[in-house]
C-alpha atoms as one frame of an Amber mdcrd trajectory, in Angstrom:
protein
 -19.316  32.968 -16.536 -22.258  30.639 -17.051 -21.262  29.391 -20.263 -17.999
  28.528 -18.179 -20.090  27.125 -15.069 -21.647  25.193 -17.782 -18.776  23.520
 -19.125 -17.748  22.274 -15.575 -21.022  20.747 -14.617 -20.697  18.906 -18.025
 -16.793  17.811 -17.755 -17.373  16.971 -14.129 -19.917  14.287 -14.875 -17.863
  12.782 -17.579 -15.683   9.377 -16.081 -12.875  10.887 -18.452 -12.757  13.832
 -16.640 -12.020  12.122 -13.590  -9.876   9.614 -15.403  -7.590  12.553 -16.668
  -7.676  14.182 -13.526  -5.666  11.122 -11.594  -3.492  10.744 -14.678  -2.368
  14.257 -14.729  -2.010  14.534 -10.868  -0.039  11.544 -10.737   2.171  13.089
 -13.732   2.506  16.005 -11.851   3.824  14.760  -8.519   5.940  12.414 -10.633
   7.398  15.432 -12.262   7.641  17.431  -8.723   9.061  13.912  -7.462  12.140
  14.098  -9.580  12.737  17.934  -9.870  13.140  17.519  -6.050  15.912  15.065
  -6.286  13.697  12.137  -5.496  12.992  13.413  -1.825  10.918  10.563   0.037
   9.018  13.385   1.374   7.681  14.425  -2.224   6.422  10.583  -2.762   4.465
  10.393  -6.267   1.392   8.731  -4.811   1.193  10.912  -1.556   1.512  14.143
  -4.027  -1.124  12.689  -6.563  -3.517  11.667  -3.560  -3.098  15.517  -2.157
  -4.026  16.706  -5.649  -7.040  14.608  -6.248  -8.565  15.344  -3.056  -8.171
  18.959  -3.247  -9.858  19.042  -6.270 -13.030  16.867  -5.064 -13.072  19.013
  -2.024 -13.263  22.400  -3.747 -15.436  21.192  -6.566 -17.620  19.301  -4.273
 -17.387  15.981  -5.927 -18.650  12.625  -4.462 -16.295   9.704  -4.577 -18.593
   7.657  -6.313 -18.757   9.778  -9.164 -15.302  10.122  -9.368 -14.708   6.356
  -9.282 -16.418   6.354 -12.324 -13.450   7.417 -13.885 -10.547   6.210 -11.660
 -12.099   2.583 -12.033 -10.056   2.375 -15.038  -7.072   2.519 -12.878  -8.311
   0.435 -10.551  -8.861  -1.828 -12.968  -4.932  -1.983 -14.258  -3.627  -2.938
 -10.289  -4.521  -6.529 -11.279  -2.345  -6.255 -14.474   0.679  -4.141 -12.976
   0.604  -6.614  -9.983   1.204  -9.303 -11.937   3.761  -7.403 -13.973   6.210
  -7.725 -10.755   6.767 -11.324 -11.588   8.875  -9.986 -14.633  11.629  -8.695
 -12.292  11.587 -11.916  -9.909  11.988 -14.252 -12.880  15.084 -12.150 -13.793
  16.137 -12.810 -10.080  14.977 -16.377  -9.579  18.482 -17.810  -9.069  18.788
 -15.541  -5.862  15.207 -16.466  -4.674  16.288 -20.174  -4.908  19.342 -19.649
  -2.980  17.697 -18.369  -0.104  14.655 -19.845   0.172  14.692 -20.727   3.937
  15.883 -17.194   5.010  12.849 -15.626   2.969  10.513 -18.039   4.320  11.807
 -17.094   8.539  12.016 -13.580   7.576   8.278 -13.257   5.771   7.254 -15.271
   8.899   8.747 -12.805  11.456   7.596  -9.694   9.312   4.221 -10.752   9.304
   3.557 -11.574  12.545   5.470  -8.424  13.743   3.326  -6.431  11.646   0.261
  -7.905  13.187   1.141  -8.233  16.525   2.552  -4.283  16.638  -0.252  -2.559
  14.990  -2.728  -4.777  17.516  -0.646  -3.843  20.787  -0.583   0.091  19.935
  -4.277   0.108  18.857  -4.849  -1.745  22.358  -2.745   0.446  24.599  -4.210
   3.723  23.165  -7.891   2.036  23.999  -8.782   0.738  20.473 -12.150  -0.626
  20.069 -12.230  -4.308  19.131 -13.734  -3.146  15.283 -10.644  -1.171  15.499
  -8.391  -3.327  16.175  -9.336  -6.035  13.289  -9.128  -2.927  10.820  -5.834
  -2.056  11.771  -4.339  -5.790  12.079  -3.784  -6.324   8.285  -2.634  -2.778
   6.928   0.718  -4.364   5.640  -1.106  -6.007   3.455  -2.283  -5.452  -0.286
  -5.639  -3.486  -0.050  -8.071  -6.305  -1.362  -6.575  -8.652   0.739  -6.521
  -6.427   3.718 -10.033  -5.221   3.521 -11.322  -8.781   3.215  -9.311 -10.343
   6.169 -10.830  -6.859   7.952 -14.126  -7.843   6.984 -13.863 -11.412   8.251
 -12.689  -9.954  11.589 -15.307  -7.561  12.312 -13.275  -4.706  11.261 -14.345
  -1.650   8.746 -13.093  -2.389   5.491 -12.921   1.131   4.418 -10.866   2.047
   7.306  -8.581  -0.975   6.420  -7.933   0.598   3.133  -7.238   4.052   4.253
  -5.113   2.154   6.937  -3.270   0.157   4.044  -2.472   3.407   2.011  -1.323
   5.428   4.848   1.300   2.738   5.936   2.682   1.920   2.015   3.221   5.562
   1.589   4.840   5.808   5.398   7.204   2.833   4.307   8.086   4.368   0.977
   9.002   7.278   2.360  10.946   6.352   5.300  11.823   2.548   5.036  15.264
   3.238   2.748  15.794   5.889   5.462  15.470   3.631   8.553  17.453   0.667
   6.506  19.959   3.104   5.931  20.475   3.664   9.666  20.218   0.471  10.415
  23.112  -0.578   8.143  21.098  -3.155   5.940  22.913  -2.812   2.423  21.990
  -5.898   0.646  19.635  -5.531  -1.648  17.531  -8.623  -1.204  16.601  -7.881
   2.580  16.260  -4.334   1.674  13.376  -5.436  -0.808  12.149  -8.107   1.234
  11.515  -5.656   4.295  10.129  -3.243   1.763   7.540  -5.560   0.318   6.540
  -7.062   3.898   6.079  -3.650   5.523   4.589  -1.691   2.890   3.301  -3.730
   0.446   2.788  -2.258  -3.334   3.676   0.747  -2.633   6.800   0.526  -0.835
   7.490  -2.222  -3.824   7.004   0.523  -6.349   9.601   2.825  -4.326  12.029
  -0.865  -4.057  11.605  -1.012  -7.886  12.824   2.649  -8.589  15.842   2.042
  -6.461  17.210  -1.361  -7.972  15.674  -4.259  -9.664  16.881  -6.784  -7.068
  14.848  -4.720  -4.243  11.877  -4.684  -6.379  11.856  -8.153  -7.473  12.288
  -9.478  -3.388  10.047  -6.263  -2.683   7.143  -7.844  -4.934   7.756 -11.419
  -3.739   7.708 -10.510  -0.023   4.352  -8.346  -1.066   2.282 -11.496  -2.740
   3.739 -14.016   0.060   2.791 -11.829   2.767  -0.577 -11.435   1.952  -0.765
 -14.656   1.969   0.713 -15.650   5.582  -1.240 -12.902   7.031  -4.647 -14.225
   5.565  -3.937 -17.525   7.171  -1.932 -16.466  10.074  -3.867 -13.538  11.298
  -7.586 -15.119  11.674  -5.788 -18.137  13.937  -4.079 -15.484  15.621  -7.320
 -13.637  16.529  -8.785 -16.548  17.607  -6.205 -17.005  20.237  -6.305 -13.469
  21.439  -9.967 -13.637  21.583  -9.699 -16.853  23.924  -7.528 -14.632  26.291
  -9.338 -11.569  26.084  -6.903  -9.446  24.333  -9.216  -8.011  21.534
């Protein structure tokens, strides 16, 4: 037992261990997702998060130690995001034909995501810092955290809300679109990317390439739209004492 404990101490201090943990957790969650018939309730991201959190809690490992290994996966988020340009390029002829509809849809979606989040949080008695943290929840994490910090929110809380929003959108977004009778893959992709950023885009890519391309486009443009619109909207809300 002493030898086993010493081995564990050595492994847990190695960044390679936590990198391996992250990859194995996602592979296990993906396997479960496939075995479960791709049920939205078995979302691989959610499954991987639960596995990693369980291991960290059981072993008493702090986040800083874990991130020494996980930072390698974090680094790959940049290239993975850029790679979304490939399916978008393949669908570029459709994007050009629908430029006006895409612009209007993105602006409406961005404003709806902001206003509904602020309104619900306000009605539940949330503070100004909480309102600023939840407002950019539908934007990809780095942009959302920067916006929240600028508005006086809590970037760490925003990061959690962004992940929860993405997982929730990936789980229930397709079902909601089916219930609403929305069958067009372009519209479905725009909705997923606008509402649930990268995690929703990953789910859209699993279903249909066109939906994935438009979801990636919506994710990127929504980040730009929110970064421009939210500070202006926030100043207006402050002026009328609504936040």
